[in-house]
C-alpha positions as CSV (number, residue, x, y, z in Angstrom):
1,A,9.1,47.3,-26.5
2,Q,5.7,46.1,-27.6
3,R,7.1,42.6,-28.4
4,A,8.8,42.5,-24.9
5,D,5.4,43.4,-23.4
6,E,3.7,40.6,-25.4
7,L,6.4,38.1,-24.3
8,G,6.0,39.2,-20.8
9,Q,2.2,38.7,-20.9
10,L,2.7,35.3,-22.5
11,A,5.2,34.3,-19.8
12,E,2.8,35.5,-17.2
13,A,-0.1,33.5,-18.8
14,F,2.1,30.3,-18.9
15,N,3.1,30.8,-15.2
16,H,-0.6,31.2,-14.3
17,L,-1.5,28.1,-16.2
18,A,1.3,26.1,-14.6
19,A,0.2,27.3,-11.2
20,Q,-3.4,26.2,-11.9
21,L,-2.2,22.8,-13.2
22,G,0.0,22.4,-10.1
23,A,-2.9,23.2,-7.8
24,A,-5.2,20.8,-9.7
25,E,-2.5,18.0,-9.4
26,E,-2.1,18.7,-5.7
27,A,-5.8,18.6,-5.1
28,R,-6.0,15.3,-7.0
29,A,-3.2,13.8,-5.0
30,Q,-4.8,14.9,-1.8
31,W,-8.1,13.4,-2.9
32,V,-6.4,10.0,-3.6
33,A,-4.5,10.2,-0.3
34,D,-7.7,11.0,1.7
35,T,-9.7,8.3,0.0
36,S,-7.0,5.7,0.5
37,H,-6.8,6.6,4.2
38,E,-10.6,6.3,4.7
39,L,-10.9,3.0,2.9
40,R,-7.9,1.5,4.6
41,T,-9.6,1.0,8.0
42,P,-12.7,-1.0,6.8
43,I,-10.6,-3.0,4.4
44,F,-8.2,-4.1,7.1
45,N,-11.1,-4.8,9.5
46,I,-12.7,-7.0,6.9
47,Q,-9.4,-8.8,6.2
48,G,-8.9,-9.5,9.9
49,Y,-12.4,-10.9,10.3
50,V,-12.2,-13.1,7.2
51,L,-8.7,-14.4,8.1
52,T,-9.9,-15.3,11.5
53,L,-12.9,-17.2,10.1
54,L,-10.7,-19.0,7.6
55,D,-8.5,-20.2,10.5
56,G,-11.5,-22.2,11.6
57,V,-13.6,-20.6,14.3
58,K,-15.9,-23.3,15.5
59,D,-18.0,-21.3,18.0
60,Q,-21.1,-20.3,16.0
61,K,-21.8,-17.3,18.2
62,V,-18.3,-15.9,17.5
63,R,-18.6,-16.7,13.8
64,K,-21.9,-14.8,13.6
65,D,-20.4,-11.9,15.5
66,Y,-17.4,-11.7,13.1
67,L,-19.7,-11.9,10.0
68,K,-21.9,-9.1,11.4
69,K,-18.8,-6.9,12.0
70,A,-17.5,-7.6,8.5
71,S,-20.9,-6.8,7.0
72,R,-21.0,-3.4,8.9
73,N,-17.5,-2.6,7.4
74,V,-18.7,-3.5,3.9
75,E,-21.7,-1.2,4.4
76,R,-19.4,1.6,5.6
77,M,-17.3,1.1,2.4
78,I,-20.4,1.3,0.2
79,R,-21.6,4.5,1.9
80,L,-18.1,6.0,1.5
81,V,-17.9,5.1,-2.2
82,Q,-21.4,6.4,-2.9
83,D,-20.6,9.7,-1.1
84,M,-17.3,10.0,-3.0
85,D,-19.1,9.5,-6.3
86,V,-21.7,12.2,-5.4
87,L,-19.0,14.6,-4.2
88,A,-16.8,14.1,-7.3
89,R,-19.7,14.8,-9.6
90,L,-20.6,17.9,-7.5
91,E,-17.1,19.2,-7.6
92,S,-16.8,18.7,-11.4
93,N,-20.3,20.2,-12.0
94,Q,-21.5,16.9,-13.6
95,L,-24.4,16.4,-11.3
96,V,-27.6,17.6,-12.9
97,L,-30.2,19.0,-10.5
98,Q,-33.8,17.8,-11.0
99,K,-35.6,20.9,-9.6
100,E,-39.3,20.9,-8.9
101,A,-41.8,22.7,-6.6
102,Y,-42.4,20.8,-3.3
103,S,-43.2,21.4,0.4
104,L,-40.1,22.3,2.6
105,T,-42.2,21.8,5.7
106,E,-43.1,18.2,4.7
107,Q,-39.5,17.5,3.8
108,I,-38.3,18.6,7.3
109,E,-41.0,16.6,9.0
110,D,-40.1,13.5,7.0
111,A,-36.4,14.0,8.0
112,L,-37.3,14.4,11.7
113,E,-39.4,11.2,11.5
114,Q,-36.5,9.3,10.0
115,M,-34.4,10.4,12.9
116,S,-37.0,9.8,15.5
117,D,-35.4,6.7,17.0
118,R,-32.1,8.4,17.6
119,I,-33.9,11.5,19.0
120,A,-35.9,9.3,21.4
121,Q,-32.8,7.3,22.4
122,Q,-30.9,10.4,23.4
123,E,-34.1,12.0,25.0
124,L,-33.7,15.1,22.9
125,T,-36.4,17.8,22.5
126,V,-37.3,18.9,19.0
127,V,-38.0,22.6,18.7
128,R,-40.0,23.5,15.6
129,D,-39.7,27.2,14.8
130,F,-42.1,27.0,11.8
131,D,-45.7,26.5,11.2
132,P,-46.3,22.7,10.6
133,E,-49.5,23.6,8.7
134,S,-47.7,25.8,6.2
135,D,-46.2,24.1,3.1
136,C,-43.4,26.7,2.6
137,A,-43.3,25.8,-1.1
138,V,-39.8,25.8,-2.5
139,Y,-38.2,25.1,-5.9
140,A,-35.2,22.8,-5.7
141,D,-34.0,19.2,-6.2
142,P,-35.9,17.4,-3.4
143,E,-33.6,14.3,-3.4
144,R,-30.5,16.4,-3.0
145,M,-32.0,18.7,-0.5
146,D,-33.1,15.6,1.5
147,Q,-29.4,14.9,1.8
148,V,-28.8,18.4,3.1
149,V,-31.6,18.4,5.7
150,L,-30.9,14.8,6.9
151,N,-27.2,15.4,7.2
152,L,-27.6,18.6,9.2
153,I,-30.2,17.1,11.6
154,S,-28.0,14.0,12.0
155,N,-25.1,16.2,12.9
156,A,-27.2,18.2,15.4
157,I,-28.2,14.9,17.1
158,K,-24.6,13.6,17.0
159,Y,-23.1,16.6,18.8
160,S,-26.1,17.3,21.1
161,R,-25.8,17.7,24.8
162,D,-25.3,14.5,26.8
163,E,-27.2,15.4,29.9
164,S,-30.9,16.3,30.0
165,G,-32.0,19.4,28.3
166,G,-30.5,18.6,24.9
167,F,-32.5,19.8,21.9
168,V,-32.5,20.1,18.1
169,R,-34.0,23.2,16.8
170,V,-35.3,23.6,13.2
171,A,-36.4,27.0,12.0
172,I,-37.8,28.3,8.7
173,E,-37.5,32.1,8.3
174,D,-39.0,34.0,5.4
175,S,-36.1,35.9,3.9
176,G,-38.2,38.0,1.5
177,D,-39.9,37.5,-1.9
178,K,-37.6,34.8,-3.2
179,T,-36.0,32.7,-0.4
180,Y,-36.5,30.9,2.9
181,N,-33.7,30.6,5.4
182,V,-33.4,27.3,7.2
183,I,-31.6,27.0,10.5
184,I,-30.7,23.7,12.2
185,E,-29.3,24.1,15.7
186,D,-28.2,22.1,18.7
187,N,-27.2,23.1,22.2
188,G,-24.3,20.7,22.4
189,L,-20.5,20.7,22.5
190,G,-19.9,23.4,19.9
191,I,-17.0,23.7,17.5
192,S,-13.6,25.3,18.2
193,K,-12.6,28.4,16.3
194,E,-9.7,26.3,14.8
195,D,-12.2,23.8,13.4
196,L,-15.0,26.1,12.4
197,G,-13.4,27.3,9.2
198,R,-12.7,23.7,8.0
199,V,-16.0,21.9,8.8
200,F,-17.0,21.8,5.2
201,E,-13.7,20.2,4.0
202,R,-13.9,16.6,2.9
203,F,-12.8,14.1,5.5
204,Y,-12.1,16.8,8.0
205,R,-13.5,15.8,11.4
206,G,-11.6,18.2,13.7
207,D,-11.4,17.1,17.4
208,R,-12.5,13.5,17.3
209,S,-13.0,13.5,21.1
210,R,-16.2,15.5,20.4
211,T,-17.8,12.4,18.9
212,R,-19.1,10.1,21.6
213,T,-18.7,6.4,21.1
214,K,-22.4,5.7,21.2
215,K,-23.0,7.8,18.1
216,I,-23.2,6.6,14.6
217,G,-20.1,7.5,12.6
218,G,-20.2,9.1,9.1
219,T,-18.0,9.0,6.1
220,G,-16.4,12.4,6.7
221,L,-17.9,13.7,3.4
222,G,-21.4,14.7,4.6
223,L,-20.8,18.4,5.2
224,A,-18.7,18.8,2.1
225,I,-21.6,17.3,0.1
226,V,-24.1,19.6,1.9
227,K,-22.1,22.7,1.0
228,H,-21.8,21.7,-2.7
229,I,-25.5,20.9,-3.0
230,V,-26.5,24.2,-1.5
231,E,-24.1,26.1,-3.7
232,A,-25.2,24.1,-6.8
233,H,-28.6,25.6,-6.2
234,G,-27.1,29.1,-6.2
235,H,-27.3,29.6,-2.5
236,A,-24.9,29.7,0.5
237,I,-24.6,27.8,3.8
238,K,-23.2,29.2,7.0
239,V,-22.2,27.9,10.4
240,T,-21.9,29.6,13.8
241,S,-20.8,27.9,17.0
242,T,-19.7,28.6,20.5
243,Q,-18.0,25.8,22.5
244,G,-20.1,24.6,25.4
245,V,-23.2,26.4,24.0
246,G,-24.0,24.9,20.6
247,T,-23.8,25.1,16.8
248,A,-26.2,26.4,14.2
249,F,-26.1,25.7,10.4
250,S,-28.2,27.9,8.2
251,F,-28.8,27.9,4.4
252,T,-31.1,29.6,2.0
253,I,-33.4,27.9,-0.5
254,S,-35.5,29.4,-3.3
255,K,-39.3,29.8,-3.0
256,A,-41.5,28.3,-5.6
257,Q,-42.6,31.3,-7.6
258,P,-46.3,31.5,-8.4
259,L,-47.2,31.2,-12.1
260,A,-47.8,34.6,-13.8
261,V,-51.4,35.3,-14.6
262,S,-51.8,36.0,-18.3
């Protein structure tokens, strides 16, 4: 009876291992399929522009226009490959965080400055729910957290309200002794319930009609990277949204702890 139990446990272990391997293979196959799909469009675009130029376009203005379009598609491919590399290392826990103490307030202000042209172009109001004079010292990888803040602010701008009254709100809340809670919110189109649970999946864009043609497109990996970076720091990111009202992303970040007095 004991041997039968041991064989049963061994069979169960093998079944569990096989299921894990099957899931890993399925995930790998999906990753390859998703990546191929995303690369296909810029590659075909570049091919089309190059073939047209090789056919002998004599108009210099048309030639310059085609070269610019080909260059933009090359840049898109470079961004995609870079994002894929970062995400692959994050998912395999190979990306080493370089943590240090720095000012969260300064980081957010720098991100808003980088986005200032887009904010002005869309005539958005920036609502700062934090004290600009306060450093809000945190302990994290500043380069990776730059990606988080920039991506979330960029998303808030992208899906903001078309008509007047659109805003991007950034808040820093003191969560207690060890963390701050950062909220980045818009009052735009919102996300449907069907899409809300999948916004952090790689290459998942949901209802493409939500993206206006005048906006700058991304690689489809931004929110997946954001989620992995926040979780790699030992924290969580959440999203709440109501269609026609707006969307808010929130994440926690560790405070820089003061040195103990000996």
